[in-house]
C-alpha positions as CSV (number, residue, x, y, z in Angstrom):
1,M,0.0,0.0,-0.1
2,S,1.2,3.4,-0.9
3,T,2.4,5.7,1.9
4,T,2.2,8.8,0.0
5,P,-0.5,11.2,1.5
6,T,-2.8,13.2,-0.6
7,F,-1.6,16.4,1.0
8,D,1.9,17.8,1.7
9,P,2.7,17.0,5.4
10,R,5.5,19.5,5.4
11,A,3.0,22.2,5.1
12,Y,1.8,21.3,8.6
13,N,5.2,21.5,10.3
14,A,6.1,24.4,12.6
15,R,9.4,26.1,12.3
16,P,12.3,25.0,14.6
17,Y,12.3,26.5,18.0
18,P,13.7,30.0,17.5
19,G,14.6,30.7,21.2
20,G,12.7,33.0,23.6
21,D,9.0,32.5,24.3
22,P,8.2,28.9,23.0
23,Y,4.6,30.0,22.5
24,A,5.3,33.1,20.4
25,D,4.7,31.2,17.1
26,Y,2.1,28.8,18.5
27,R,-1.0,28.4,16.3
28,G,-4.1,28.8,18.5
29,A,-7.5,27.1,17.9
30,A,-9.9,28.6,15.5
31,L,-12.8,27.2,17.6
32,D,-13.7,28.3,21.1
33,F,-15.1,25.6,23.4
34,G,-14.4,27.7,26.6
35,A,-18.1,27.6,27.7
36,L,-18.0,23.7,27.8
37,V,-16.5,21.6,30.5
38,D,-13.5,19.2,29.7
39,L,-15.0,15.8,30.1
40,A,-11.5,14.2,30.4
41,D,-10.1,16.6,32.9
42,R,-7.6,14.8,35.1
43,R,-8.7,16.8,38.1
44,L,-12.2,15.4,37.7
45,G,-11.1,11.8,37.3
46,G,-10.1,11.4,33.6
47,A,-7.3,9.0,32.8
48,V,-5.3,7.7,29.9
49,V,-5.8,4.0,30.8
50,A,-3.5,2.5,28.1
51,A,-1.3,3.3,25.1
52,N,0.5,1.1,22.7
53,D,3.8,3.0,23.0
54,E,5.0,5.9,25.2
55,F,8.7,5.5,24.6
56,F,9.8,9.1,24.7
57,A,7.0,10.8,26.9
58,D,4.3,9.3,29.2
59,R,0.7,9.1,28.0
60,E,-0.7,10.6,31.2
61,N,0.7,14.0,30.2
62,L,-2.2,14.1,27.7
63,L,-4.8,15.1,30.4
64,R,-2.6,17.4,32.6
65,P,-4.7,20.5,33.1
66,E,-2.0,23.1,32.6
67,P,-0.6,24.1,29.3
68,A,2.5,22.1,28.1
69,V,5.8,23.5,29.0
70,F,9.1,23.4,27.0
71,D,12.6,23.4,28.3
72,P,15.0,23.4,25.3
73,H,17.9,22.0,27.6
74,A,16.0,19.1,29.1
75,F,17.3,15.8,27.7
76,G,17.2,12.3,29.2
77,H,18.8,9.1,28.5
78,K,16.1,8.3,25.7
79,G,16.3,11.8,24.2
80,K,14.4,15.1,24.5
81,V,12.1,15.4,27.4
82,M,8.8,16.5,26.2
83,D,5.6,17.4,28.1
84,G,3.2,15.3,26.2
85,W,2.7,11.8,24.8
86,E,5.3,10.9,22.4
87,T,6.1,7.5,20.7
88,R,9.1,6.2,19.0
89,R,9.7,6.6,15.2
90,R,8.0,3.8,13.3
91,R,10.0,1.8,10.6
92,G,9.0,-0.5,7.8
93,P,9.7,-4.3,7.8
94,D,13.0,-4.3,5.9
95,A,15.6,-2.3,4.0
96,D,13.6,-2.5,0.8
97,R,10.4,-1.2,2.6
98,P,11.9,1.3,5.2
99,H,8.8,3.4,5.7
100,P,5.8,2.5,7.8
101,S,2.6,1.4,6.0
102,A,-0.3,3.9,5.5
103,D,-2.3,2.4,8.2
104,D,0.5,2.2,10.8
105,H,-0.4,4.2,13.9
106,D,-0.1,4.6,17.7
107,W,-3.0,4.8,19.9
108,A,-4.1,5.9,23.5
109,L,-7.3,5.0,25.4
110,I,-8.9,7.7,27.5
111,R,-11.5,7.2,30.2
112,L,-13.7,10.3,30.5
113,A,-14.1,11.8,33.9
114,L,-17.6,12.8,33.2
115,P,-19.3,10.5,30.6
116,G,-21.4,12.8,28.3
117,V,-21.9,14.2,24.9
118,V,-18.8,15.4,23.1
119,R,-19.1,18.7,21.4
120,G,-15.6,19.6,20.5
121,L,-12.1,18.3,20.8
122,I,-8.7,20.0,20.9
123,V,-5.6,17.9,19.8
124,D,-2.8,20.1,21.1
125,T,0.6,19.5,19.6
126,A,2.4,22.3,21.5
127,H,6.2,22.1,21.2
128,F,5.9,19.2,18.8
129,R,7.2,21.0,15.8
130,G,8.6,18.4,13.3
131,N,7.8,15.3,15.5
132,H,4.0,15.6,15.6
133,P,1.8,13.0,13.9
134,T,0.9,13.5,10.2
135,E,-2.8,12.8,11.0
136,V,-5.0,11.9,13.9
137,S,-8.5,10.3,14.4
138,V,-10.7,10.1,17.5
139,E,-13.2,7.3,18.3
140,A,-15.7,6.9,21.2
141,A,-17.2,4.0,22.9
142,H,-19.8,3.5,25.7
143,V,-18.6,0.9,28.2
144,E,-20.2,1.1,31.7
145,G,-18.3,0.1,34.9
146,T,-14.5,-0.2,35.0
147,P,-13.5,-2.1,31.9
148,T,-10.0,-3.5,31.3
149,T,-7.9,-2.6,28.4
150,D,-8.9,-5.8,26.6
151,D,-12.5,-5.0,27.2
152,L,-12.1,-1.6,25.6
153,L,-10.1,-2.9,22.6
154,K,-13.0,-5.3,22.0
155,A,-15.6,-2.6,22.4
156,E,-17.8,-1.2,19.6
157,W,-16.1,2.1,18.5
158,T,-17.7,5.1,16.7
159,E,-15.7,7.7,14.8
160,L,-15.9,11.2,16.1
161,V,-13.1,12.8,14.1
162,A,-12.1,11.1,10.8
163,R,-8.5,10.8,10.0
164,T,-7.3,14.3,9.5
165,P,-4.0,16.2,9.1
166,V,-2.8,18.2,12.1
167,Y,-0.4,21.1,12.5
168,G,2.6,21.0,14.6
169,H,2.9,23.3,17.7
170,A,-0.8,24.1,17.3
171,A,-4.2,23.7,19.0
172,N,-6.1,21.6,16.4
173,G,-9.8,22.0,17.0
174,F,-12.6,19.7,15.8
175,E,-16.3,20.2,16.1
176,V,-18.2,17.0,16.9
177,A,-21.9,16.6,15.7
178,D,-22.6,13.3,17.4
179,G,-25.2,13.5,20.1
180,H,-24.5,10.3,22.0
181,R,-23.2,9.7,25.5
182,W,-19.6,8.3,25.6
183,T,-17.5,6.9,28.4
184,H,-14.1,6.3,26.6
185,L,-12.2,7.8,23.6
186,R,-9.4,6.4,21.5
187,L,-6.9,8.8,20.1
188,R,-5.1,7.5,17.0
189,Q,-2.0,9.2,15.6
190,F,-0.6,8.3,12.2
191,P,2.1,7.0,11.9
192,D,3.7,8.2,15.1
193,G,4.9,11.2,17.0
194,G,3.8,13.5,19.9
195,V,0.7,15.0,21.2
196,A,0.9,17.5,24.1
197,R,-2.7,17.6,25.3
198,L,-6.1,16.3,24.5
199,R,-9.2,18.3,25.6
200,V,-12.7,16.9,25.3
201,H,-15.3,19.6,25.5
202,G,-18.8,18.6,26.1
203,E,-21.8,18.1,28.4
204,P,-21.9,15.6,31.2
205,V,-24.9,13.2,31.2
206,A,-25.4,11.4,34.4
207,D,-27.0,7.9,34.7
208,P,-30.6,8.4,36.0
209,S,-30.5,5.0,37.7
210,W,-27.5,6.0,39.8
211,L,-29.1,9.3,40.8
212,A,-32.4,7.6,41.7
213,A,-30.4,5.2,44.0
214,L,-28.8,8.3,45.6
215,G,-32.2,9.9,46.3
216,A,-31.0,13.3,47.4
217,F,-27.8,14.7,45.8
218,D,-26.0,17.9,44.6
219,L,-28.3,19.0,41.9
220,V,-25.8,21.4,40.4
221,A,-22.7,19.3,40.4
222,L,-20.9,18.6,37.2
223,V,-20.8,14.8,38.0
224,N,-24.6,14.8,38.2
225,G,-25.2,16.6,35.1
226,G,-25.3,20.3,36.3
227,A,-23.7,23.0,34.1
228,V,-22.6,26.6,33.9
229,E,-24.8,28.4,31.3
230,D,-23.1,31.7,31.6
231,A,-21.1,34.1,33.7
232,S,-20.4,37.8,33.8
233,D,-16.5,37.3,34.1
234,R,-14.0,34.5,33.4
235,F,-11.0,36.6,33.8
236,Y,-8.8,34.6,36.3
237,S,-10.5,31.2,36.4
238,S,-13.4,29.2,35.0
239,P,-16.8,29.4,36.7
240,A,-17.2,25.6,36.0
241,N,-14.7,25.1,38.9
242,I,-17.5,26.2,41.3
243,I,-19.4,22.9,40.5
244,A,-16.3,20.6,40.3
245,P,-16.0,17.6,42.6
246,G,-14.4,17.9,46.0
247,R,-13.1,20.8,47.9
248,S,-11.0,23.5,46.4
249,H,-7.3,23.1,47.2
250,K,-6.0,26.4,46.0
251,M,-7.2,29.8,44.8
252,D,-7.5,29.0,41.1
253,D,-9.5,25.9,41.9
254,G,-12.6,28.1,42.2
255,W,-14.0,31.0,40.2
256,E,-12.4,34.5,40.6
257,N,-13.4,37.5,38.6
258,R,-11.3,40.8,38.0
259,R,-11.8,43.7,40.3
260,R,-14.8,45.8,39.4
261,R,-14.4,49.6,38.9
262,D,-18.0,50.4,38.5
263,T,-21.3,50.0,40.5
264,G,-22.3,46.7,38.9
265,H,-21.8,43.2,40.2
266,D,-20.8,39.8,39.0
267,W,-22.9,36.6,38.6
268,V,-22.9,33.0,37.5
269,R,-25.9,31.1,36.1
270,F,-26.3,27.3,36.5
271,R,-28.5,24.8,35.0
272,L,-29.4,22.0,37.4
273,A,-29.2,18.4,36.4
274,A,-33.0,18.5,36.3
275,Q,-36.0,20.2,37.9
276,G,-35.5,19.6,41.6
277,E,-36.7,20.4,45.2
278,I,-33.8,22.3,46.9
279,R,-33.6,21.7,50.6
280,A,-30.1,23.3,51.3
281,L,-27.2,25.2,49.8
282,E,-23.6,25.3,50.7
283,L,-21.4,28.1,49.4
284,D,-17.6,27.8,50.0
285,T,-15.0,30.7,49.8
286,S,-12.0,28.5,50.7
287,Y,-8.6,30.0,49.7
288,Y,-10.3,33.4,48.9
289,K,-9.0,35.4,51.8
290,G,-8.5,39.1,50.7
291,N,-10.5,38.6,47.4
292,S,-13.6,36.6,48.3
293,A,-17.0,37.9,47.3
294,G,-18.3,40.4,49.7
295,W,-22.0,39.5,49.6
296,V,-24.1,37.0,47.7
297,T,-27.7,36.6,46.6
298,V,-28.9,33.2,45.3
299,L,-31.8,33.3,42.8
300,G,-33.9,30.3,41.3
301,R,-35.9,29.9,38.2
302,D,-38.3,27.1,37.3
303,A,-38.4,26.5,33.5
304,H,-41.4,24.3,34.0
305,G,-43.2,26.8,36.3
306,A,-46.0,29.2,35.7
307,D,-43.6,31.9,34.7
308,P,-40.6,30.1,33.3
309,E,-38.5,33.2,32.8
310,A,-39.0,34.7,36.3
311,W,-36.3,34.7,38.8
312,F,-37.1,34.4,42.5
313,E,-35.0,34.9,45.6
314,I,-33.7,31.8,47.4
315,V,-31.2,33.4,49.6
316,G,-31.2,37.1,50.3
317,R,-28.2,39.3,50.1
318,T,-25.9,37.8,52.7
319,R,-22.4,38.8,53.8
320,L,-19.8,36.1,53.0
321,E,-16.7,35.5,55.2
322,P,-13.3,34.9,53.6
323,D,-12.0,31.3,53.5
324,G,-15.0,29.8,54.9
325,I,-18.2,27.6,54.4
326,H,-21.6,29.0,54.5
327,R,-24.7,26.8,54.8
328,F,-28.4,27.6,54.2
329,V,-31.1,25.2,55.2
330,F,-34.7,25.9,53.9
331,D,-37.8,25.5,55.9
332,A,-39.7,24.2,52.8
333,P,-38.2,22.8,49.6
334,V,-37.8,25.3,46.6
335,T,-38.6,23.9,43.2
336,A,-36.1,25.2,40.4
337,T,-34.4,24.2,37.2
338,H,-31.7,27.0,37.4
339,V,-29.9,29.0,40.0
340,R,-27.8,32.1,39.8
341,A,-25.3,33.4,42.2
342,D,-24.9,37.2,42.2
343,V,-21.8,38.5,44.0
344,F,-21.4,42.0,45.3
345,P,-19.5,43.8,44.1
346,D,-17.0,41.0,42.8
347,G,-14.7,38.4,44.2
348,G,-14.2,34.7,44.4
349,I,-16.2,31.7,45.1
350,A,-14.7,28.2,45.5
351,R,-17.7,25.9,45.5
352,L,-21.5,25.9,45.4
353,H,-23.6,22.9,46.3
354,V,-27.3,22.7,45.8
355,Y,-28.8,19.8,47.7
356,G,-32.1,18.3,46.9
357,S,-33.9,15.7,44.8
358,P,-35.5,15.6,41.4
359,T,-39.2,16.2,41.1
360,P,-41.3,13.7,39.1
361,T,-40.9,16.1,36.2
362,G,-37.2,16.2,36.8
363,T,-36.9,12.4,36.9
364,A,-38.7,12.1,33.6
365,E,-36.3,14.8,32.1
366,L,-33.3,12.7,33.3
367,E,-34.6,9.6,31.8
368,H,-35.6,11.2,28.6
369,R,-32.0,12.7,28.1
370,W,-30.4,9.4,29.0
371,A,-32.5,7.6,26.3
372,A,-31.9,10.2,23.7
373,T,-28.1,10.1,24.2
374,R,-28.0,6.3,24.2
375,G,-29.6,5.9,20.8
């Protein structure tokens, strides 16, 4: 089989590192998926469970949350130390056929932290300039539980991104139109090379049978299908951090906006996993000491109610203490599909938990979405 591609791979190379800022000539993504959560985020539980080769650089680097770094002087006993996943150079079978075949490739299997609908992918080849793959493809599978590598290799895979050329030292973005819920991805690179990071942007879809077994749970949590719909400011960190699992461990684990110089205020709007009866709220300002929000008002909206666009007060304007946990228990459940946290005048919030249980309408909504994304 011919190994000659239908395009010029050299046109996708980056220039050699010129010195100075290694990101100065980096090709950014043409697509913006910033409003979507990274379903594979290592901090949320994503993992690269297997790869066929990781000779030069470990597969686990693919899901590190921070941008890839480059040290031009870092060399190890195997060669250049790279912050990404890098495989060895493939070779043909003999001297008469020294090149790899057209279908030769390396692969990595990724477990999503948050199974859900994938809307966009970034295959980031930062700092891989002449050693990135010629092409990549991405496939998805739905395998519940904790499958082994053999289980995953035998699974039924669906193509999300067809085999496509990629640029070196670039954020290669791909929109995904498939609307199914996936638990795992397979990244293929042809024929070999290095990928710095993989970002899997989408919408979590929780298993309604699991939520039913829990009964009451955090209705706004990412792991249960909650989402950030919009926010007034994303200057320092993502508002999606507010509904991430676990406690915040440092300042940028939460949401911090810039300092306001007007008389307005900042806000974040959330969509709950489903219509629910809210019984308690917990608002955490951990690690925000001189920059926590001063006061907060929490509002609700019920998209299935008599006035679906109307916002109503759940927690009146309340002073927040820095680096602390604030709990609110309600005398009667509050029915809502959305909540909004208004902070005055600005400042940081680490976490928001909205405890309650789905209404019958909410349960039906969860089950409908599950069925729609399972095909």
